[in-house]
C-alpha positions in Angstrom: 17.6 17.0 -60.6 16.6 18.1 -57.3 16.4 15.2 -54.7 13.3 14.6 -52.8 14.8 15.9 -49.5 15.8 19.1 -51.0 12.2 19.3 -52.5 10.7 18.6 -49.2 13.0 21.5 -47.5 11.9 23.8 -50.2 8.2 23.1 -49.6 8.8 23.7 -45.7 10.5 26.9 -46.4 7.7 28.1 -48.7 5.2 27.1 -46.3 6.9 29.1 -43.6 7.1 32.1 -45.6 3.3 31.8 -46.2 2.5 31.3 -42.5 4.6 34.4 -41.7 2.7 36.3 -44.4 -0.5 35.1 -43.0 0.4 36.3 -39.5 1.2 39.6 -40.9 -2.1 39.7 -42.7 -4.0 38.7 -39.4 -2.2 41.6 -37.4 -2.9 44.0 -40.2 -6.6 42.9 -40.2 -7.0 43.4 -36.4 -5.4 46.8 -36.8 -7.9 47.7 -39.6 -10.9 46.4 -37.3 -9.7 48.7 -34.4 -9.3 51.6 -36.8 -12.9 50.9 -38.4 -11.1 50.7 -41.8 -13.7 48.5 -43.8 -11.6 48.8 -47.0 -8.5 47.4 -45.2 -10.5 44.8 -43.6 -11.8 43.5 -46.8 -8.5 43.6 -48.4 -6.8 41.8 -45.6 -9.5 39.0 -45.5 -9.1 38.5 -49.3 -5.3 38.2 -48.8 -5.9 35.6 -45.9 -8.2 33.5 -48.2 -5.2 33.5 -50.9 -2.5 32.7 -48.5 -4.6 29.8 -46.8 -5.4 28.5 -50.4 -1.7 28.4 -51.1 -0.8 26.8 -47.8 -3.4 24.1 -48.5 -1.7 23.5 -51.9 1.6 23.1 -50.2 0.3 20.8 -47.7 -1.1 18.7 -50.5 2.3 18.6 -52.1 4.0 17.7 -48.7 1.4 14.9 -48.1 2.0 13.5 -51.6 5.8 13.0 -50.8 6.3 9.5 -49.3 7.9 9.6 -46.0 10.9 7.7 -47.1 11.7 10.4 -49.7 11.7 13.1 -47.2 15.1 12.1 -45.9 18.2 11.5 -48.0 20.9 9.4 -46.1 23.4 10.4 -48.6 23.3 14.0 -47.4 24.7 14.0 -43.7 23.3 17.3 -42.4 19.8 16.8 -44.0 18.3 15.6 -40.7 19.4 18.6 -38.8 18.1 20.9 -41.5 14.7 19.2 -41.7 14.5 19.3 -37.9 15.4 23.0 -38.0 12.7 23.8 -40.6 10.0 21.7 -38.9 10.8 23.6 -35.8 10.3 27.0 -37.5 7.2 25.9 -39.3 5.8 24.6 -35.8 6.7 28.1 -34.2 5.1 30.0 -37.1 1.9 27.8 -36.8 1.6 28.4 -33.1 2.1 32.4 -33.9 -0.7 32.1 -36.4 -3.0 30.3 -34.1 -2.4 32.7 -31.4 -3.0 35.7 -33.6 -6.2 34.0 -35.0 -7.3 33.6 -31.4 -6.8 37.3 -30.7 -8.5 38.2 -34.0 -11.6 36.0 -33.2 -11.7 37.6 -29.8 -11.5 41.0 -31.2 -14.5 40.1 -33.8 -16.4 38.9 -30.9 -16.1 41.8 -28.8 -16.7 43.9 -31.8 -19.9 42.1 -32.5 -21.1 42.6 -28.9 -20.3 46.4 -29.2 -22.2 46.7 -32.2 -25.1 45.0 -30.7 -25.0 47.3 -27.7 -25.0 50.2 -29.9 -27.8 48.9 -32.0 -29.9 48.3 -28.9 -29.0 52.0 -27.6 -30.1 53.6 -31.0 -33.3 51.5 -30.9 -34.2 52.5 -27.4 -33.6 56.3 -28.0 -34.9 56.4 -31.6 -38.4 57.6 -30.6 -36.9 60.4 -28.4 -35.0 62.0 -31.4 -36.6 63.0 -34.7 -34.6 62.1 -37.8 -33.2 65.1 -39.5 -35.4 64.3 -42.4 -38.5 64.7 -40.4 -37.6 68.2 -39.2 -37.5 69.6 -42.8 -40.4 70.8 -44.5 -41.8 68.4 -47.1 -42.6 70.9 -49.8 -42.2 74.7 -50.5 -45.9 75.4 -49.3 -44.9 74.2 -45.8 -42.2 76.9 -45.7 -44.8 79.6 -45.3 -46.5 77.8 -42.5 -43.4 77.5 -40.3 
């Protein structure tokens, strides 16, 4: 049977994998926004939601482990392995936080750009007629033109 420390390390490794996957999804979603790929944006956001749900599940499992069970004194190098795993998870969390801030900034700038375009179009809408208004409304109008 797997001891508690090994189980704890396994959970940390799975969390690290999910954090790295989330970082990749954030980067891909930012690229999709820059490329105006709406399908890619929706796909990546869905993936991010799934990964975040999995991370929350792992966090609940990790929190359920008593602190005393996270360290096995009978295994001499467990402390070093746990410290290394925690350091890697911490680094991955920092990277996800950084990518999340970049992503949020990109979305904020995109919102401002879209707002400016909307205002620009609204300001010049009376100047240009829509293509529909230039077309005759019926076959009888064709003779009058």
